[in-house]
C-alpha positions as CSV (number, residue, x, y, z in Angstrom):
1,M,0.0,0.0,0.0
2,E,2.8,2.4,0.9
3,R,4.6,1.7,-2.3
4,S,1.5,2.2,-4.3
5,M,0.8,5.6,-2.7
6,K,4.3,6.8,-3.4
7,K,3.9,5.8,-7.0
8,A,0.7,7.8,-7.3
9,E,2.4,10.8,-5.8
10,R,5.2,10.6,-8.4
11,V,2.7,10.5,-11.3
12,P,0.5,13.6,-11.3
13,A,-3.2,13.0,-12.1
14,A,-3.9,13.7,-15.8
15,G,-6.6,16.2,-14.8
16,R,-4.2,18.1,-12.5
17,K,-1.6,18.4,-15.2
18,S,-4.0,19.7,-17.8
19,A,-5.6,22.3,-15.5
20,N,-2.2,23.7,-14.6
21,S,-0.8,23.9,-18.1
22,G,-3.6,25.0,-20.3
23,D,-1.2,25.2,-23.2
24,A,-3.1,23.1,-25.6
25,L,-5.5,25.9,-26.5
26,K,-3.2,28.7,-25.4
27,M,-5.9,30.3,-23.2
28,P,-6.4,31.1,-19.5
29,V,-7.7,28.2,-17.5
30,D,-9.0,30.0,-14.4
31,S,-12.5,30.2,-15.6
32,I,-14.7,29.0,-12.8
33,A,-17.4,27.6,-15.1
34,S,-14.8,25.8,-17.2
35,R,-13.1,24.3,-14.1
36,R,-16.4,23.1,-12.7
37,I,-17.3,21.3,-15.9
38,F,-13.8,19.9,-16.1
39,L,-14.1,18.4,-12.6
40,K,-17.5,16.9,-13.4
41,M,-16.2,15.3,-16.5
42,L,-13.1,14.0,-14.8
43,A,-15.2,12.4,-12.1
44,A,-17.4,10.8,-14.7
45,A,-14.5,9.4,-16.6
46,G,-13.1,7.7,-13.5
47,A,-9.5,7.2,-12.3
48,G,-8.8,4.5,-14.9
49,A,-10.2,6.2,-17.9
50,A,-8.0,6.1,-21.0
51,I,-8.8,9.7,-22.1
52,S,-6.3,12.3,-20.8
53,G,-7.1,15.3,-18.6
54,R,-6.0,17.6,-21.3
55,E,-8.4,16.0,-23.8
56,L,-11.2,16.3,-21.2
57,F,-10.5,19.9,-20.6
58,A,-10.5,20.6,-24.3
59,Q,-13.9,19.0,-24.6
60,A,-15.2,21.0,-21.6
61,I,-14.5,24.4,-23.2
62,S,-16.1,23.8,-26.6
63,P,-13.1,23.2,-28.8
64,S,-14.9,24.1,-32.0
65,V,-14.6,27.8,-31.5
66,R,-11.0,28.4,-32.5
67,P,-10.0,25.2,-34.3
68,M,-13.0,25.3,-36.6
69,R,-12.1,26.4,-40.1
70,G,-14.7,28.1,-42.4
71,R,-16.2,30.5,-39.9
72,V,-18.2,33.4,-41.1
73,D,-17.5,36.9,-39.6
74,V,-20.5,39.2,-40.0
75,H,-18.8,42.1,-38.2
76,H,-15.7,43.1,-40.1
77,H,-14.8,46.7,-41.0
78,M,-13.1,48.3,-44.0
79,F,-11.6,51.7,-44.3
80,P,-10.6,52.6,-47.9
81,P,-7.9,55.2,-48.4
82,F,-10.3,57.8,-49.7
83,Y,-12.5,57.4,-46.7
84,I,-9.6,57.9,-44.3
85,E,-8.6,61.1,-46.1
86,A,-12.2,62.4,-46.0
87,M,-12.5,61.7,-42.3
88,K,-9.1,63.0,-41.1
89,D,-10.6,66.0,-39.3
90,Q,-13.0,63.8,-37.3
91,L,-10.2,61.3,-36.5
92,A,-7.9,64.1,-35.3
93,A,-10.6,65.6,-33.1
94,S,-11.5,62.2,-31.6
95,G,-7.9,61.1,-31.0
96,F,-8.7,57.7,-32.6
97,T,-6.0,56.3,-34.9
98,L,-7.0,53.6,-37.5
99,R,-4.6,50.9,-38.3
100,Q,-3.0,50.4,-41.7
101,W,-5.5,48.5,-43.8
102,S,-6.1,46.8,-47.1
103,P,-8.1,43.8,-48.3
104,A,-4.9,41.7,-48.1
105,I,-4.4,42.6,-44.4
106,S,-8.0,41.5,-43.7
107,I,-7.5,38.2,-45.5
108,D,-4.3,37.6,-43.6
109,M,-6.0,38.1,-40.3
110,M,-8.9,35.9,-41.4
111,D,-6.6,33.1,-42.4
112,K,-4.9,33.1,-39.0
113,H,-8.2,32.8,-37.2
114,G,-10.2,30.3,-39.3
115,I,-12.4,32.9,-41.1
116,A,-13.6,31.8,-44.5
117,T,-15.8,34.8,-45.2
118,A,-16.0,38.3,-43.6
119,F,-18.9,40.7,-44.3
120,V,-17.4,44.2,-44.4
121,S,-19.2,47.4,-43.4
122,Q,-18.2,51.0,-42.9
123,V,-16.2,52.3,-40.0
124,Q,-16.9,55.5,-38.0
125,R,-19.7,57.8,-39.0
126,L,-18.4,60.0,-41.7
127,V,-21.2,59.7,-44.2
128,M,-23.8,60.6,-41.6
129,D,-21.7,63.2,-39.7
130,S,-20.7,65.1,-42.9
131,M,-24.3,66.0,-43.7
132,S,-27.6,67.1,-42.4
133,G,-30.8,66.2,-44.2
134,R,-29.8,66.4,-47.8
135,D,-26.1,66.7,-48.9
136,E,-24.3,65.6,-52.1
137,K,-21.1,65.0,-50.1
138,G,-22.8,62.3,-48.0
139,R,-24.3,60.7,-51.1
140,S,-21.0,60.7,-52.9
141,L,-19.1,59.2,-50.0
142,A,-21.7,56.5,-49.6
143,R,-21.6,55.6,-53.3
144,K,-17.7,55.5,-53.4
145,H,-17.7,53.4,-50.2
146,N,-20.2,50.9,-51.6
147,E,-18.5,50.6,-54.9
148,Y,-15.2,49.9,-53.1
149,G,-16.9,47.2,-51.0
150,A,-18.5,45.6,-54.1
151,Q,-15.1,45.5,-55.9
152,M,-13.7,43.7,-52.9
153,V,-16.4,41.0,-53.3
154,R,-15.7,40.7,-57.0
155,D,-12.0,40.4,-56.4
156,F,-12.5,37.8,-53.6
157,P,-16.0,36.4,-54.0
158,T,-15.6,33.6,-51.4
159,R,-13.7,35.7,-48.9
160,F,-15.9,38.8,-48.5
161,G,-19.5,39.8,-48.3
162,H,-20.6,43.5,-48.2
163,F,-23.1,45.5,-46.3
164,A,-23.7,48.8,-48.1
165,T,-23.9,52.1,-46.3
166,L,-26.7,54.7,-46.7
167,P,-26.5,58.5,-46.5
168,L,-29.2,58.8,-43.8
169,P,-30.7,61.0,-42.5
170,D,-31.1,61.8,-46.2
171,T,-34.2,59.6,-46.9
172,D,-34.4,60.2,-50.7
173,G,-30.7,59.7,-51.1
174,S,-30.9,56.5,-49.1
175,L,-33.7,55.1,-51.2
176,K,-31.6,55.6,-54.4
177,E,-28.6,54.0,-52.7
178,I,-30.6,51.0,-51.7
179,A,-31.6,50.4,-55.3
180,Y,-28.1,50.9,-56.6
181,S,-26.4,48.8,-53.9
182,L,-28.8,45.8,-54.0
183,D,-29.7,45.8,-57.7
184,V,-26.5,46.9,-59.4
185,L,-23.7,46.2,-56.9
186,K,-25.4,43.1,-55.5
187,A,-24.6,43.9,-51.9
188,D,-25.5,41.3,-49.3
189,G,-27.4,43.7,-47.2
190,I,-27.4,47.2,-45.8
191,A,-25.5,48.6,-42.8
192,L,-27.1,51.2,-40.5
193,W,-26.1,53.1,-37.4
194,T,-28.1,52.9,-34.2
195,S,-28.6,56.7,-34.3
196,Y,-28.3,59.5,-36.8
197,L,-27.4,62.8,-35.2
198,D,-30.4,63.4,-33.0
199,K,-32.6,60.6,-34.4
200,W,-32.7,56.9,-33.4
201,M,-33.5,54.1,-35.8
202,G,-37.2,54.1,-35.2
203,D,-37.7,57.8,-36.1
204,P,-40.8,58.1,-38.3
205,S,-38.8,60.0,-41.0
206,F,-37.0,56.8,-41.8
207,A,-40.2,54.9,-42.5
208,P,-39.8,54.9,-46.3
209,V,-36.4,53.4,-46.0
210,Y,-37.7,50.5,-43.9
211,E,-40.6,50.0,-46.2
212,E,-38.3,49.5,-49.1
213,L,-35.9,47.2,-47.1
214,N,-38.9,45.2,-45.9
215,R,-40.2,44.9,-49.5
216,R,-36.8,43.4,-50.5
217,G,-36.5,41.2,-47.4
218,A,-33.1,42.8,-46.8
219,A,-30.5,41.9,-44.1
220,V,-29.7,45.0,-42.1
221,F,-26.5,45.0,-40.1
222,V,-26.7,47.6,-37.2
223,H,-23.6,49.1,-35.6
224,P,-23.7,51.3,-32.5
225,A,-23.0,55.0,-32.6
226,R,-22.9,57.7,-30.0
227,A,-25.9,60.0,-30.4
228,S,-25.4,63.8,-30.4
229,C,-26.8,64.0,-26.9
230,C,-24.2,61.8,-25.3
231,R,-20.8,62.2,-27.1
232,N,-19.1,64.4,-24.6
233,L,-20.6,63.8,-21.2
234,N,-18.6,65.4,-18.4
235,G,-16.6,62.9,-16.3
236,Q,-17.4,59.9,-18.5
237,S,-15.3,57.9,-21.0
238,G,-18.2,57.6,-23.4
239,I,-17.4,53.9,-24.0
240,I,-20.6,52.6,-22.7
241,E,-22.6,54.9,-24.9
242,Y,-22.1,52.4,-27.8
243,D,-23.8,49.6,-25.8
244,I,-26.5,51.9,-24.5
245,D,-27.2,53.3,-28.0
246,T,-27.9,49.7,-29.2
247,A,-30.6,49.4,-26.5
248,R,-32.0,52.8,-27.4
249,A,-32.2,51.8,-31.1
250,I,-34.1,48.6,-30.5
251,D,-36.4,50.4,-28.1
252,S,-37.1,53.0,-30.7
253,L,-37.8,50.4,-33.4
254,L,-40.3,48.8,-31.0
255,W,-41.9,52.0,-29.8
256,D,-43.0,53.3,-33.3
257,G,-43.9,49.8,-34.5
258,T,-41.1,49.6,-37.1
259,L,-40.3,46.0,-36.1
260,A,-43.9,44.8,-36.4
261,K,-44.6,46.8,-39.6
262,N,-41.5,45.4,-41.4
263,P,-41.3,41.7,-40.5
264,N,-39.2,40.8,-43.5
265,I,-36.2,42.9,-42.5
266,R,-33.6,40.7,-40.8
267,F,-31.9,43.0,-38.3
268,I,-28.4,42.0,-37.0
269,F,-27.2,44.0,-33.9
270,S,-23.6,44.1,-32.8
271,H,-21.7,43.2,-29.6
272,S,-24.2,40.7,-28.3
273,G,-26.8,43.5,-28.2
274,G,-24.8,45.8,-26.0
275,A,-26.9,46.8,-23.0
276,F,-30.1,45.5,-24.6
277,P,-30.2,41.9,-23.3
278,V,-30.1,43.0,-19.6
279,L,-32.7,45.7,-20.2
280,A,-35.0,43.6,-22.4
281,A,-37.1,42.2,-19.6
282,R,-37.7,45.7,-18.3
283,I,-39.0,46.7,-21.7
284,I,-41.2,43.6,-22.0
285,D,-42.7,44.1,-18.6
286,D,-43.3,47.8,-18.8
287,F,-44.1,48.4,-22.4
288,P,-47.1,50.8,-22.3
289,K,-50.4,49.3,-23.0
290,N,-51.4,52.2,-25.1
291,R,-48.6,51.3,-27.5
292,A,-49.7,47.6,-27.7
293,A,-50.9,48.1,-31.3
294,N,-47.2,48.6,-32.3
295,A,-46.3,45.1,-31.1
296,P,-49.5,43.2,-31.8
297,N,-47.8,39.8,-31.3
298,G,-46.1,40.9,-28.1
299,V,-42.8,42.6,-27.3
300,D,-41.1,39.2,-26.7
301,Y,-42.1,38.0,-30.1
302,E,-40.5,41.0,-31.8
303,F,-37.3,40.6,-29.8
304,K,-36.9,36.9,-30.7
305,K,-36.8,37.8,-34.4
306,L,-33.6,39.9,-34.0
307,Y,-30.1,38.6,-34.7
308,F,-27.0,39.5,-32.7
309,D,-23.3,39.1,-33.3
310,T,-20.6,38.2,-30.7
311,A,-18.0,40.9,-31.6
312,H,-15.8,41.4,-28.5
313,A,-18.8,40.6,-26.3
314,G,-18.2,36.9,-25.7
315,R,-17.9,36.9,-21.9
316,A,-20.4,34.8,-20.0
317,P,-22.5,37.6,-18.6
318,A,-23.2,39.0,-22.1
319,L,-24.0,35.7,-23.6
320,D,-26.0,34.4,-20.7
321,A,-28.2,37.5,-20.9
322,L,-28.5,37.2,-24.7
323,K,-29.6,33.5,-24.5
324,D,-32.5,34.6,-22.2
325,I,-33.8,36.8,-25.0
326,V,-33.2,34.9,-28.3
327,P,-32.6,31.3,-29.3
328,V,-29.2,30.2,-30.6
329,S,-30.5,30.4,-34.1
330,Q,-30.3,34.2,-33.8
331,I,-26.7,34.4,-32.7
332,L,-23.9,35.0,-35.3
333,Y,-20.1,35.1,-35.0
334,G,-18.7,38.6,-35.3
335,S,-15.3,40.1,-34.4
336,D,-15.1,43.9,-35.0
337,A,-11.8,43.2,-36.9
338,P,-9.5,44.7,-38.0
339,I,-10.2,47.6,-35.6
340,R,-10.1,44.9,-32.9
341,N,-7.9,41.8,-32.8
342,Y,-9.7,38.5,-33.2
343,E,-8.3,37.4,-29.8
344,L,-10.5,40.0,-28.1
345,T,-13.5,38.0,-29.1
346,D,-12.1,34.4,-29.4
347,D,-10.2,34.2,-26.2
348,W,-13.5,34.7,-24.2
349,L,-15.7,32.7,-26.5
350,V,-13.4,29.6,-26.2
351,Q,-14.0,29.7,-22.4
352,Y,-17.8,29.9,-22.6
353,A,-19.4,26.7,-21.5
354,G,-23.0,27.6,-22.3
355,F,-23.2,26.3,-25.9
356,S,-23.2,22.8,-27.2
357,E,-21.1,21.6,-30.2
358,D,-24.2,22.0,-32.4
359,D,-24.7,25.5,-31.1
360,W,-21.1,26.4,-32.0
361,K,-21.6,25.1,-35.5
362,A,-24.6,27.2,-35.9
363,I,-23.0,30.3,-34.5
364,N,-19.7,29.9,-36.4
365,R,-21.3,29.3,-39.8
366,G,-24.8,27.6,-40.0
367,N,-26.9,30.6,-39.0
368,A,-25.0,32.8,-41.4
369,E,-25.6,30.3,-44.2
370,R,-29.3,30.5,-43.5
371,L,-29.3,34.3,-43.7
372,F,-27.0,34.4,-46.8
373,P,-27.6,31.3,-48.9
374,R,-24.8,32.1,-51.3
375,L,-22.4,30.9,-48.6
376,K,-23.5,27.4,-49.2
377,S,-22.3,27.3,-52.8
């Protein structure tokens, strides 16, 4: 017995070695949820199991996130040279510096992180901030931006998709750009901001734009902005305004009935919905009865139709809250690259224990294939 115990001390348990090293996936291993699952699996396997502790731990933390090839990234930005030049004053004022970029740089990043196709959209808010109401500069910038994105897709048809930008709040110009982008350039969808100057997405003045997008059954990718009211609040960083503006945008779409009136639009919201998932229950519970006609099937029904991406919002609190609002079928992989590194999203997603292997397959690619059938070819 004594000899047997000494032998056991000299040979560390497989599970203990795996939990201490964590090098197989090059990720932190101090996630409480992941450790708990690992210990349960180790106990189930038994002391004499043939499977190693490292293999058990890899299974516990959903290994398909990073190793999977062929992922679809619905949240990937582009910033063409002409766009950078046109927005240099805004960049200088904000203190924000964009990285060097080209389609080749994006492809290199994608290849290193298992991304087969990335859907590109505009960065910053130049088109909208350069105009007010009706402005040829805004229309011209939107057109040049969309033609650049369409050329990227023509040059690399399997590597890129494209969400076209609109010169909102110019409604007439936006209607023309929808027709040109979807009919001529064959864009995969339209990209919108959560707010435009002092107007949020549900503003009645945008109704003709939504009616046209609904008629076409368009996919609409929505990126957060900082509304005019809240860009320079004293004593605040302003960072959370992006997440709060997403919640405001969804609330405004519900308030004026835009979601119910336009059921064919497939809205995709960024960053796991920002502040929306944790506020959704409050909206559902307290939505005024005198506005019930704007959500005839119920508020919860309208929310469950929305799509959300995971871009640098893959930590457990964000995903747990999101899963309470929508089914896995409504969650898409997104990264916010190349502004953000892929690791900022992936290093947290790989630790999340709340999705099954089938869930990960759907999030990484399957749900995007359903939204954009051309990905299946």
